[in-house]
C-alpha positions as a printed NumPy array, in Angstrom:
array([[ -81.568, -180.004, -174.722],
       [ -78.712, -179.445, -173.363],
       [ -75.026, -181.851, -174.127],
       [ -71.7  , -182.005, -172.575],
       [ -68.819, -183.786, -172.588],
       [ -68.623, -186.849, -170.408],
       [ -68.54 , -190.48 , -171.12 ],
       [ -70.152, -191.782, -174.093],
       [ -73.607, -193.114, -174.236],
       [ -74.148, -191.679, -170.454],
       [ -77.317, -189.734, -169.705],
       [ -77.557, -187.096, -167.173],
       [ -81.01 , -186.141, -165.479],
       [ -81.34 , -182.974, -163.713],
       [ -83.646, -182.941, -161.094],
       [ -85.129, -180.48 , -158.72 ],
       [ -84.593, -181.69 , -155.262],
       [ -83.178, -184.793, -153.604],
       [ -84.942, -187.613, -151.55 ],
       [ -84.617, -187.86 , -147.771],
       [ -82.578, -190.789, -148.377],
       [ -79.443, -188.759, -150.501],
       [ -79.333, -185.388, -147.55 ],
       [ -76.299, -186.818, -145.655],
       [ -74.739, -187.813, -148.952],
       [ -75.669, -184.111, -150.165],
       [ -73.73 , -183.225, -146.43 ],
       [ -70.789, -184.833, -147.362],
       [ -70.556, -183.593, -150.775],
       [ -70.719, -180.077, -149.328],
       [ -68.251, -180.716, -147.041],
       [ -65.512, -181.613, -149.087],
       [ -66.416, -178.648, -151.251],
       [ -66.536, -176.121, -148.691],
       [ -64.615, -177.701, -145.62 ],
       [ -61.95 , -175.608, -145.549],
       [ -63.905, -172.692, -145.248],
       [ -65.911, -174.226, -142.189],
       [ -63.299, -176.481, -140.911],
       [ -62.454, -173.723, -137.723],
       [ -66.219, -173.335, -136.711],
       [ -67.597, -176.423, -137.167],
       [ -65.099, -179.404, -136.355],
       [ -64.736, -181.891, -136.116],
       [ -65.462, -183.175, -139.45 ],
       [ -68.16 , -185.743, -138.501],
       [ -69.859, -183.669, -136.751],
       [ -69.984, -180.704, -139.412],
       [ -71.672, -183.285, -141.897],
       [ -74.359, -184.029, -138.878],
       [ -74.804, -180.326, -138.736],
       [ -74.76 , -179.326, -142.877],
       [ -77.892, -182.647, -143.361],
       [ -79.748, -181.3  , -140.734],
       [ -79.018, -177.282, -142.652],
       [ -80.07 , -178.032, -145.946],
       [ -83.066, -177.554, -148.124],
       [ -84.023, -180.025, -151.01 ],
       [ -86.263, -177.403, -152.433],
       [ -83.747, -174.805, -153.29 ],
       [ -81.627, -177.095, -154.636],
       [ -80.997, -178.858, -158.162],
       [ -79.329, -182.363, -158.506],
       [ -77.333, -183.899, -161.391],
       [ -77.776, -187.453, -161.587],
       [ -76.272, -190.485, -163.744],
       [ -78.646, -192.545, -165.743],
       [ -78.3  , -195.795, -163.141],
       [ -79.14 , -192.978, -160.909],
       [ -75.998, -192.367, -159.08 ],
       [ -75.613, -188.338, -157.676],
       [ -72.98 , -186.597, -160.203],
       [ -73.513, -183.066, -158.042],
       [ -75.692, -180.606, -156.62 ],
       [ -76.632, -176.819, -157.057],
       [ -77.984, -174.769, -154.633],
       [ -79.433, -171.677, -155.012],
       [ -81.549, -168.91 , -152.457],
       [ -84.484, -166.349, -153.041],
       [ -86.2  , -164.476, -150.462],
       [ -88.399, -167.615, -149.632],
       [ -85.654, -169.587, -148.815],
       [ -82.54 , -171.131, -149.029],
       [ -80.269, -174.572, -149.857],
       [ -77.842, -173.92 , -146.528],
       [ -79.433, -172.2  , -143.603],
       [ -77.445, -173.251, -140.624],
       [ -79.72 , -172.254, -137.701],
       [ -78.64 , -171.089, -134.007],
       [ -80.934, -173.8  , -132.161],
       [ -79.109, -176.076, -134.347],
       [ -75.568, -174.971, -133.225],
       [ -76.726, -174.608, -129.922],
       [ -77.978, -178.383, -129.98 ],
       [ -74.508, -179.644, -131.019],
       [ -71.979, -177.054, -129.31 ],
       [ -73.644, -175.005, -126.564],
       [ -75.072, -171.596, -125.918],
       [ -71.818, -170.304, -125.605],
       [ -70.232, -172.192, -128.423],
       [ -73.447, -171.131, -130.634],
       [ -72.707, -167.762, -130.513],
       [ -69.63 , -167.104, -131.243],
       [ -70.017, -169.559, -134.143],
       [ -72.749, -167.604, -135.216],
       [ -71.599, -164.628, -135.625],
       [ -68.778, -165.644, -137.524],
       [ -71.024, -167.136, -140.098],
       [ -72.83 , -163.826, -140.507],
       [ -69.428, -162.434, -142.428],
       [ -70.193, -165.816, -145.029],
       [ -74.214, -164.569, -145.284],
       [ -75.457, -162.668, -148.668],
       [ -78.858, -161.549, -149.007],
       [ -81.009, -162.442, -152.968],
       [ -81.284, -159.246, -154.57 ],
       [ -84.65 , -157.93 , -156.589],
       [ -84.502, -159.486, -160.279],
       [ -81.505, -161.286, -159.567],
       [ -81.38 , -165.704, -158.534],
       [ -78.581, -165.933, -155.484],
       [ -76.488, -169.566, -156.366],
       [ -76.348, -171.226, -152.93 ],
       [ -73.137, -173.426, -153.526],
       [ -72.48 , -175.852, -155.889],
       [ -70.478, -178.624, -156.08 ],
       [ -69.676, -182.561, -158.023],
       [ -68.648, -185.227, -156.209],
       [ -64.953, -185.93 , -156.995],
       [ -65.404, -189.526, -159.127],
       [ -67.586, -186.96 , -161.677],
       [ -65.039, -183.692, -162.135],
       [ -63.748, -182.605, -165.299],
       [ -67.083, -183.992, -167.077],
       [ -69.194, -181.219, -167.365],
       [ -71.057, -181.767, -165.054],
       [ -70.456, -178.25 , -163.418],
       [ -71.485, -176.806, -166.637],
       [ -74.401, -178.897, -166.9  ],
       [ -75.629, -177.011, -163.364],
       [ -74.73 , -173.893, -163.921],
       [ -77.13 , -173.514, -167.19 ],
       [ -79.927, -175.378, -164.632],
       [ -79.201, -172.51 , -162.335],
       [ -80.006, -170.325, -165.091],
       [ -83.004, -171.552, -166.577],
       [ -84.293, -171.973, -162.648],
       [ -83.806, -167.977, -162.801],
       [ -86.567, -167.81 , -165.174],
       [ -89.246, -169.613, -163.474],
       [ -88.696, -166.934, -160.494],
       [ -88.207, -163.96 , -163.156],
       [ -85.083, -163.404, -161.905],
       [ -82.731, -161.815, -165.445],
       [ -79.8  , -162.808, -163.128],
       [ -77.617, -165.212, -161.629],
       [ -75.293, -164.105, -158.585],
       [ -72.668, -165.817, -156.973],
       [ -69.045, -165.729, -155.392],
       [ -66.359, -167.317, -155.23 ],
       [ -62.953, -167.59 , -153.295],
       [ -59.643, -166.752, -154.132],
       [ -58.18 , -170.541, -153.947],
       [ -60.802, -171.442, -155.893],
       [ -59.189, -170.34 , -159.519],
       [ -60.629, -173.563, -161.173],
       [ -64.089, -172.704, -160.492],
       [ -63.693, -168.836, -161.224],
       [ -62.355, -170.158, -164.887],
       [ -65.665, -172.437, -164.85 ],
       [ -67.621, -169.339, -164.401],
       [ -66.294, -167.275, -166.54 ],
       [ -66.177, -169.589, -169.289],
       [ -70.496, -169.976, -168.528],
       [ -70.317, -165.977, -169.036],
       [ -70.481, -164.812, -165.775],
       [ -68.168, -161.429, -164.876],
       [ -66.64 , -159.953, -161.957],
       [ -68.442, -156.947, -160.446],
       [ -67.298, -156.46 , -156.809],
       [ -65.056, -158.403, -154.258],
       [ -64.096, -158.156, -150.674],
       [ -61.185, -158.424, -148.831],
       [ -61.596, -160.9  , -145.857],
       [ -58.577, -159.11 , -143.54 ],
       [ -57.995, -161.273, -140.239],
       [ -60.573, -163.068, -141.21 ],
       [ -58.739, -165.411, -143.34 ],
       [ -57.377, -167.074, -140.345],
       [ -60.789, -168.013, -139.569],
       [ -61.945, -168.979, -143.019],
       [ -58.974, -169.81 , -145.167],
       [ -59.123, -167.765, -148.097],
       [ -58.033, -163.984, -148.194],
       [ -60.329, -162.347, -150.974],
       [ -63.773, -163.588, -152.296],
       [ -65.194, -162.391, -155.358],
       [ -69.065, -161.603, -157.064],
       [ -70.166, -162.326, -160.24 ],
       [ -72.788, -162.783, -162.371],
       [ -74.427, -163.798, -165.499],
       [ -77.556, -163.521, -167.477],
       [ -79.718, -165.697, -167.576],
       [ -81.807, -165.143, -170.875],
       [ -83.142, -168.254, -173.064],
       [ -80.723, -166.624, -175.979],
       [ -77.552, -166.459, -174.467],
       [ -78.243, -170.283, -173.145],
       [ -78.706, -171.096, -176.597],
       [ -76.158, -169.55 , -178.235],
       [ -73.395, -171.476, -175.574],
       [ -75.577, -174.935, -176.2  ],
       [ -75.066, -174.306, -180.267],
       [ -71.027, -173.034, -180.023],
       [ -69.553, -175.26 , -177.316],
       [ -71.819, -178.36 , -176.473],
       [ -70.497, -181.088, -178.841],
       [ -71.133, -184.711, -177.189],
       [ -73.291, -187.715, -176.989],
       [ -74.707, -187.124, -173.654],
       [ -77.915, -185.904, -172.866],
       [ -79.612, -184.248, -170.279],
       [ -83.3  , -184.769, -169.335],
       [ -84.905, -182.541, -167.151],
       [ -86.98 , -184.044, -164.42 ],
       [ -89.63 , -183.123, -161.904],
       [ -88.702, -182.956, -158.35 ],
       [ -88.198, -186.801, -156.792],
       [ -91.045, -187.901, -154.554]])
């Protein structure tokens, strides 16, 4: 059982997926976290949230919930079987027409990443604004590492942009290390960042147990739950 720094006597439940009733809320949270990268491609924001809601796949997500059921955060991942966020050309065409779909689809390919054998690819992690600074991101990263083990993956991979220093520092504290970087060149004017860093971490149980004993000291419990119906 993992613990994290949070409000006293609170319980955080980590659940595979999310119910359909939460689809719009998850899309809004995703836009709040990553809208700066997508603002020129999926605007206006209301339309962007609708597109994201259509593209979400709860089968490739882990949600963090408060004791009363409130959604605190989500971590998505990607395997050869599917991904948490997959915006299709048909979806773009329905919202922007054929011409708008073509150029938007081409630009979105620059953000696509493919999973490698033995490595689980993260496909976005975000925490509700009111729940930030309470250790939810740390819990979701630990849950992703456990998920990687169920897929037979020894490592977890993610990308972090140069404008999100706080996230990079969290990843480093949780055992991720940089292995490569990519410069966007002129596309920085489209996506709002200059460079993305690829980071990997071991998903091994021994690493998680060592971190748990060393750094987790509070009254907050994490209960692993099955996927919601």
